[in-house]
DSSP file (Angstrom, degrees, kcal/mol; ACC not computed):
  #  RESIDUE AA STRUCTURE BP1 BP2  ACC     N-H-->O    O-->H-N    N-H-->O    O-->H-N    TCO  KAPPA ALPHA  PHI   PSI    X-CA   Y-CA   Z-CA
    1    1 A M              0   0    0      0, 0.0    37,-0.1     0, 0.0     2,-0.1   0.000 360.0 360.0 360.0 134.6   19.4   -6.3  -26.7
    2    2 A K  E     +A   61   0A   0     59,-1.0    59,-3.0    58,-0.1     2,-0.3  -0.427 360.0 168.6 -68.2 140.9   20.9   -2.9  -26.1
    3    3 A N  E     -A   60   0A   0     57,-0.2    57,-0.2    31,-0.2     3,-0.1  -0.969  42.3-142.8-150.1 164.6   18.6   -0.5  -24.2
    4    4 A C     >  +     0   0    0     55,-2.0     4,-2.4    -2,-0.3     5,-0.2  -0.031  62.1 121.6-116.4  27.8   18.7    2.9  -22.4
    5    5 A L  H  > S+     0   0    0     54,-0.3     4,-2.8     1,-0.2     5,-0.2   0.904  72.1  52.2 -59.6 -44.5   16.3    1.8  -19.7
    6    6 A Q  H  > S+     0   0    0      1,-0.2     4,-2.5     2,-0.2    -1,-0.2   0.911 110.5  48.1 -61.2 -42.4   18.7    2.6  -16.9
    7    7 A E  H  > S+     0   0    0      2,-0.2     4,-2.3     1,-0.2    -1,-0.2   0.926 112.9  47.8 -64.2 -44.4   19.3    6.1  -18.2
    8    8 A R  H  X S+     0   0    0     -4,-2.4     4,-1.2     1,-0.2    -2,-0.2   0.913 112.9  49.0 -62.1 -42.5   15.6    6.8  -18.6
    9    9 A R  H  X>S+     0   0    0     -4,-2.8     5,-2.2     1,-0.2     4,-0.5   0.922 112.0  47.9 -64.2 -44.5   14.9    5.5  -15.1
   10   10 A R  H ><5S+     0   0    0     -4,-2.5     3,-1.0     1,-0.2    -1,-0.2   0.858 103.5  61.3 -67.3 -34.8   17.6    7.6  -13.5
   11   11 A E  H 3<5S+     0   0    0     -4,-2.3    -1,-0.2     1,-0.3    -2,-0.2   0.851 107.6  46.3 -58.5 -33.0   16.5   10.7  -15.3
   12   12 A R  H 3<5S-     0   0    0     -4,-1.2    -1,-0.3    -3,-0.4    -2,-0.2   0.576 114.1-120.3 -83.5 -10.3   13.2   10.3  -13.5
   13   13 A G  T <<5 +     0   0    0     -3,-1.0     2,-0.3    -4,-0.5    -3,-0.2   0.755  62.5 149.6  75.6  23.9   15.0    9.7  -10.2
   14   14 A W      < -     0   0    0     -5,-2.2    -1,-0.3    -6,-0.2     2,-0.1  -0.671  42.2-134.1 -93.2 144.3   13.3    6.3   -9.9
   15   15 A S     >  -     0   0    0     -2,-0.3     4,-2.0    -3,-0.1     5,-0.2  -0.446  29.8-108.5 -81.5 166.2   14.8    3.3   -8.2
   16   16 A Q  H  > S+     0   0    0      1,-0.2     4,-2.6     2,-0.2     5,-0.2   0.890 121.7  53.6 -61.1 -38.0   14.7   -0.1   -9.9
   17   17 A Q  H  > S+     0   0    0      2,-0.2     4,-2.8     1,-0.2    -1,-0.2   0.898 105.2  52.2 -65.9 -40.2   12.2   -1.2   -7.3
   18   18 A R  H  > S+     0   0    0      2,-0.2     4,-2.1     1,-0.2    -1,-0.2   0.922 112.2  45.8 -62.9 -42.8    9.9    1.8   -8.1
   19   19 A L  H  X S+     0   0    0     -4,-2.0     4,-1.5     2,-0.2    -2,-0.2   0.925 112.3  51.4 -65.1 -43.3    9.9    1.0  -11.8
   20   20 A A  H  X>S+     0   0    0     -4,-2.6     5,-2.3     1,-0.2     4,-1.3   0.921 110.3  49.0 -58.5 -44.6    9.3   -2.7  -11.0
   21   21 A D  H  <5S+     0   0    0     -4,-2.8     3,-0.3     1,-0.2    -1,-0.2   0.895 108.4  53.5 -62.4 -40.5    6.4   -1.8   -8.8
   22   22 A A  H  <5S+     0   0    0     -4,-2.1    -1,-0.2     1,-0.2    -2,-0.2   0.802 117.1  38.5 -64.4 -28.3    4.9    0.4  -11.5
   23   23 A L  H  <5S-     0   0    0     -4,-1.5    -1,-0.2    -3,-0.3    -2,-0.2   0.555 108.7-119.6 -99.9 -10.4    5.1   -2.4  -14.0
   24   24 A G  T  <5S+     0   0    0     -4,-1.3     2,-0.2     1,-0.3    -3,-0.2   0.843  75.1 113.7  73.3  33.5    4.1   -5.3  -11.7
   25   25 A V  S   <S-     0   0    0     -5,-2.3    -1,-0.3    -6,-0.2    -2,-0.1  -0.747  70.7 -88.3-125.3 175.3    7.4   -7.2  -12.1
   26   26 A S     >  -     0   0    0     -2,-0.2     4,-1.5     1,-0.1     3,-0.3  -0.454  28.7-120.1 -83.0 158.7   10.3   -8.0   -9.8
   27   27 A R  H  > S+     0   0    0      1,-0.2     4,-2.6     2,-0.2     5,-0.2   0.870 115.9  61.2 -61.1 -36.9   13.3   -5.8   -9.3
   28   28 A R  H  > S+     0   0    0      1,-0.2     4,-2.6     2,-0.2    -1,-0.2   0.863 100.3  54.4 -59.2 -37.1   15.4   -8.7  -10.6
   29   29 A T  H  > S+     0   0    0     -3,-0.3     4,-2.3     2,-0.2    -1,-0.2   0.926 108.9  47.3 -62.6 -44.8   13.5   -8.4  -13.9
   30   30 A I  H  X S+     0   0    0     -4,-1.5     4,-2.8     2,-0.2    -2,-0.2   0.924 112.0  50.1 -63.0 -44.5   14.4   -4.7  -14.2
   31   31 A I  H  X S+     0   0    0     -4,-2.6     4,-2.2     1,-0.2     6,-0.2   0.935 111.3  49.1 -58.2 -47.1   18.0   -5.5  -13.4
   32   32 A S  H  <>S+     0   0    0     -4,-2.6     5,-2.2     1,-0.2     6,-1.3   0.879 112.7  46.9 -63.6 -39.3   18.2   -8.2  -16.0
   33   33 A I  H ><5S+     0   0    0     -4,-2.3     3,-1.5     4,-0.2    -1,-0.2   0.946 111.7  50.4 -66.8 -47.6   16.6   -6.0  -18.7
   34   34 A E  H 3<5S+     0   0    0     -4,-2.8   -31,-0.2     1,-0.3    -2,-0.2   0.864 111.7  48.5 -59.0 -36.5   18.9   -3.1  -17.9
   35   35 A Q  T 3<5S-     0   0    0     -4,-2.2    -1,-0.3    -5,-0.2    -2,-0.2   0.462 113.8-118.1 -84.9  -0.8   22.0   -5.3  -18.1
   36   36 A G  T < 5S+     0   0    0     -3,-1.5    -3,-0.2    -4,-0.3    -2,-0.1   0.656  84.1 115.9  75.7  15.1   20.8   -6.8  -21.4
   37   37 A R  S   <S+     0   0    0     -5,-2.2     2,-0.4    -6,-0.2    -4,-0.2   0.609  75.8  38.8 -88.8 -13.0   20.5  -10.3  -20.0
   38   38 A F        -     0   0    0     -6,-1.3    -2,-0.2   -37,-0.1    -1,-0.2  -0.993  68.5-149.1-141.7 128.1   16.8  -10.5  -20.6
   39   39 A D        -     0   0    0     -2,-0.4    -6,-0.1    -3,-0.1     6,-0.0  -0.861  31.1-122.2 -95.0 128.1   14.7   -9.2  -23.4
   40   40 A P        -     0   0    0      0, 0.0    -1,-0.0     0, 0.0   -11,-0.0  -0.255  25.7-103.2 -68.7 155.2   11.2   -8.2  -22.2
   41   41 A S     >  -     0   0    0      1,-0.1     4,-2.7     4,-0.0     5,-0.2  -0.283  38.8-103.4 -65.3 163.1    8.1   -9.7  -23.7
   42   42 A L  H  > S+     0   0    0      1,-0.2     4,-2.5     2,-0.2     5,-0.2   0.921 122.4  50.8 -59.9 -45.2    6.2   -7.5  -26.1
   43   43 A P  H  > S+     0   0    0      0, 0.0     4,-2.0     0, 0.0    -1,-0.2   0.908 112.6  47.1 -59.9 -38.9    3.5   -6.6  -23.5
   44   44 A L  H  > S+     0   0    0      2,-0.2     4,-2.7     1,-0.2    -2,-0.2   0.895 110.2  52.6 -68.8 -38.2    6.2   -5.6  -21.0
   45   45 A A  H  X S+     0   0    0     -4,-2.7     4,-2.3     1,-0.2    -1,-0.2   0.910 109.9  48.8 -61.9 -41.6    8.1   -3.6  -23.7
   46   46 A F  H  X S+     0   0    0     -4,-2.5     4,-2.3     2,-0.2    -1,-0.2   0.899 110.9  50.9 -64.0 -39.6    4.8   -1.7  -24.4
   47   47 A S  H  X S+     0   0    0     -4,-2.0     4,-2.4     2,-0.2    -2,-0.2   0.907 109.6  50.1 -64.5 -41.6    4.3   -1.1  -20.7
   48   48 A L  H  X S+     0   0    0     -4,-2.7     4,-1.9     1,-0.2    -2,-0.2   0.928 110.7  49.2 -61.5 -44.8    7.9    0.3  -20.4
   49   49 A A  H  <>S+     0   0    0     -4,-2.3     5,-2.4     1,-0.2     4,-0.4   0.893 110.6  51.0 -62.0 -39.3    7.3    2.6  -23.3
   50   50 A A  H ><5S+     0   0    0     -4,-2.3     3,-0.9     3,-0.2    -1,-0.2   0.910 107.6  52.6 -64.7 -41.9    4.0    3.8  -21.8
   51   51 A V  H 3<5S+     0   0    0     -4,-2.4    -1,-0.2     1,-0.3    -2,-0.2   0.895 117.5  37.9 -60.2 -40.3    5.7    4.5  -18.4
   52   52 A F  T 3<5S-     0   0    0     -4,-1.9    -1,-0.3    -5,-0.2    -2,-0.2   0.338 108.3-125.3 -95.5   6.9    8.4    6.6  -20.2
   53   53 A A  T < 5S+     0   0    0     -3,-0.9     2,-0.3    -4,-0.4    -3,-0.2   0.913  73.8 101.6  50.7  51.7    5.9    8.1  -22.7
   54   54 A C  S   <S-     0   0    0     -5,-2.4     2,-0.2    -6,-0.1    -1,-0.2  -0.838  76.7 -81.6-146.1-177.3    8.0    7.0  -25.7
   55   55 A R    >>  -     0   0    0     -2,-0.3     3,-1.2     1,-0.1     4,-0.7  -0.586  37.3-116.1 -89.2 156.2    8.1    4.4  -28.4
   56   56 A I  H >> S+     0   0    0      1,-0.3     4,-2.4    -2,-0.2     3,-1.6   0.900 117.8  59.2 -55.0 -41.2    9.6    0.9  -27.8
   57   57 A E  H 34 S+     0   0    0      1,-0.3    -1,-0.3     2,-0.2     0, 0.0   0.736  96.8  60.9 -62.9 -22.4   12.2    1.8  -30.3
   58   58 A D  H <4 S+     0   0    0     -3,-1.2    -1,-0.3     1,-0.1    -2,-0.2   0.720 114.1  35.1 -75.4 -20.5   13.3    4.7  -28.2
   59   59 A L  H << S+     0   0    0     -3,-1.6   -55,-2.0    -4,-0.7     2,-0.4   0.783 119.2  44.9 -99.0 -36.0   14.1    2.3  -25.3
   60   60 A F  E  <  -A    3   0A   0     -4,-2.4   -57,-0.2   -57,-0.2    -1,-0.2  -0.910  54.0-166.8-122.4 139.2   15.5   -0.7  -27.2
   61   61 A D  E >   -A    2   0A   0    -59,-3.0     3,-1.8    -2,-0.4   -59,-1.0  -0.896   0.8-171.4-123.2  99.9   17.9   -1.1  -30.1
   62   62 A P  G >  S+     0   0    0      0, 0.0     3,-1.5     0, 0.0    -1,-0.1   0.739  83.8  68.9 -64.8 -20.3   17.9   -4.6  -31.6
   63   63 A R  G 3  S+     0   0    0      1,-0.3    -2,-0.0    -3,-0.1    -3,-0.0   0.716  90.5  63.0 -68.9 -18.7   20.9   -3.7  -33.7
   64   64 A G  G <  S+     0   0    0     -3,-1.8     2,-0.3   -62,-0.2    -1,-0.3   0.466  81.1 110.2 -82.1  -1.3   22.9   -3.7  -30.5
   65   65 A E    <   -     0   0    0     -3,-1.5     2,-0.5    -4,-0.2   -29,-0.0  -0.561  51.8-162.8 -78.5 135.2   22.2   -7.3  -29.9
   66   66 A T        -     0   0    0     -2,-0.3    -2,-0.1     3,-0.0    -3,-0.0  -0.973   6.4-165.7-118.9 116.9   25.1   -9.8  -30.3
   67   67 A R    >>  -     0   0    0     -2,-0.5     4,-1.0     1,-0.1     3,-1.0  -0.699  32.9-113.7 -97.6 153.6   24.1  -13.4  -30.8
   68   68 A P  H >> S+     0   0    0      0, 0.0     3,-0.7     0, 0.0     4,-0.5   0.868 117.2  55.7 -53.4 -39.1   26.6  -16.3  -30.4
   69   69 A D  H >4 S+     0   0    0      1,-0.2     3,-0.8     2,-0.2     4,-0.4   0.829 101.2  59.0 -63.2 -32.4   26.3  -17.1  -34.1
   70   70 A D  H X4 S+     0   0    0     -3,-1.0     3,-0.8     1,-0.2    -1,-0.2   0.784  96.5  61.4 -69.0 -27.5   27.2  -13.5  -35.0
   71   71 A R  H << S+     0   0    0     -4,-1.0    -1,-0.2    -3,-0.7    -2,-0.2   0.711  94.9  61.5 -74.8 -19.7   30.6  -13.7  -33.3
   72   72 A R  T <<        0   0    0     -3,-0.8    -1,-0.2    -4,-0.5    -2,-0.2   0.677 360.0 360.0 -79.7 -16.7   31.8  -16.5  -35.5
   73   73 A H    <         0   0    0     -3,-0.8    -1,-0.2    -4,-0.4    -2,-0.2   0.428 360.0 360.0 -99.5 360.0   31.6  -14.5  -38.7
């Protein structure tokens, strides 16, 4: 899923590790979300939105998602 997590994090001057620590997850989780390889659980998505004082929709765009089935059409 497309997201702007990296941009939001950098605007705050936060490292991936600092964000991970704030959320109680690993740095690898943050990297995977930023790169679009991992979609966060709903509770984690809410936590991310709370950290950045925005809505989940402001961070994630499900329309940016490309599924393998979509590429065949």
